C-alpha positions in Angstrom: 12.9 19.5 -5.0 9.3 20.4 -4.1 9.1 24.7 -4.6 7.5 24.4 -0.8 10.9 22.8 0.4 13.1 25.2 -1.0 11.0 27.8 0.7 11.1 26.2 3.8 15.5 25.8 3.5 15.6 29.6 2.7 13.7 29.9 6.1 10.5 31.3 4.8 7.0 30.3 6.4 4.8 27.8 4.7 1.3 27.5 6.2 -2.1 25.9 4.8 -4.5 28.3 3.9 -7.8 26.9 4.2 -9.6 29.4 2.4 -7.6 29.6 -0.4 -9.5 28.6 -3.9 -7.5 26.8 -6.3 -9.1 25.5 -9.3 -8.0 22.3 -10.9 -10.9 21.1 -13.0 -10.8 17.7 -14.3 -8.6 16.4 -17.7 -11.2 16.6 -20.5 -10.0 12.6 -21.2 -10.3 10.1 -18.3 -6.6 8.8 -19.3 -5.3 12.5 -19.0 -7.2 12.8 -15.1 -5.6 9.2 -14.2 -2.1 10.4 -15.2 -2.8 13.7 -13.4 -3.4 12.4 -9.8 -1.2 9.6 -10.2 1.7 11.8 -10.9 0.9 13.5 -8.0 0.4 10.7 -5.4 3.6 9.3 -7.0 5.0 12.8 -6.1 4.0 12.7 -2.8 5.7 9.4 -2.0 8.9 10.0 -3.7 9.3 13.7 -1.2 7.6 11.2 1.4 4.9 14.0 1.9 1.0 13.0 3.0 2.0 9.6 3.9 -1.1 9.8 6.7 -3.5 10.6 4.1 -2.5 8.2 1.7 -2.3 5.6 4.3 -6.3 6.4 5.3 -7.0 6.0 1.6 -5.0 2.5 1.5 -7.1 1.7 4.7 -10.1 2.6 3.8 -10.7 1.0 0.6 -9.1 -2.4 2.2 -11.7 -1.9 5.1 -14.4 -1.9 2.6 -13.4 -4.6 0.3 -12.8 -7.1 3.6 -16.7 -5.6 4.9 -18.1 -6.1 1.3 -16.5 -9.7 1.3 -18.0 -11.1 4.5 -21.3 -12.3 5.1 -22.4 -9.8 7.8 -25.0 -7.5 6.7 -24.2 -4.6 9.8 -20.4 -5.1 8.4 -21.9 -3.7 4.9 -24.4 -1.1 6.4 -21.0 0.0 8.2 -19.1 0.2 4.5 -22.0 2.2 2.6 -22.5 4.7 5.6 -18.4 5.1 5.5 -18.7 5.9 1.8 -21.5 8.5 2.2 -19.3 9.6 4.8 -16.4 9.9 2.8 -18.3 11.6 -0.3 -20.2 13.2 1.3 -19.1 17.0 0.5 -18.9 16.0 -3.3 -22.1 14.7 -3.6 -23.8 17.4 -1.9 -22.2 19.9 -4.1 -23.6 17.6 -7.2 -27.3 17.5 -5.3 -27.4 21.2 -5.3 -27.1 21.6 -8.5 -29.6 19.0 -10.2 -33.1 19.1 -9.5 -34.8 16.4 -11.7 -34.7 13.3 -9.9 -33.0 11.0 -12.7 -30.3 13.8 -13.5 -29.5 13.8 -9.7 -29.5 10.1 -9.3 -26.9 9.8 -12.9 -24.8 12.8 -10.8 -24.5 11.2 -8.1 -23.4 7.6 -9.3 -20.9 9.9 -11.6 -19.4 11.5 -8.9 -18.9 7.9 -6.6 -17.7 6.7 -9.7 -15.2 9.3 -10.6 -13.9 9.4 -6.7 -13.2 5.5 -6.6 -11.8 6.5 -10.4 -9.0 9.3 -8.7 -8.2 7.5 -5.7 -7.5 4.2 -7.8 -4.9 6.7 -9.4 -3.5 8.2 -6.4 -3.1 4.5 -4.8 -1.1 3.2 -8.2 0.7 6.8 -7.5 1.8 6.8 -4.4 2.4 2.8 -4.9 5.0 3.6 -7.7 6.3 6.1 -5.9 7.4 4.5 -2.8 9.5 2.0 -5.5 10.9 4.8 -6.7 11.9 6.6 -3.6 13.5 2.9 -2.0 14.9 2.7 -5.3 16.5 6.1 -5.2 17.8 5.6 -1.3 19.5 2.1 -2.5 21.8 3.8 -4.5 
């Protein structure tokens, strides 16, 4: 059981602090980063937490794959615009740190790739968590 759930069981008020700063730097290796986000999402699914957030991620990537696979240029442009909106905050942060156009382009590519990598880990973890949750409920 998660600490947050235990707090609520004891009648404590648990709220989101939007101004809080939580520093979780990425791991040194991609494999460690993958497993961190996989486990976060797996735990979310087992605990029944944030299903809307995870459903939105699945929907966004499914819609993007569908749009990219069609012949319609408008759908593809909408997909690019949607991806830009999704990644706007991290991309803006990266853009503020680089002046050289070549470094900026590489940073934008790296940020986008890492976001997709982390999202894939979350989708895999959430799927694994749903399987684990269903197995526990079946017992």
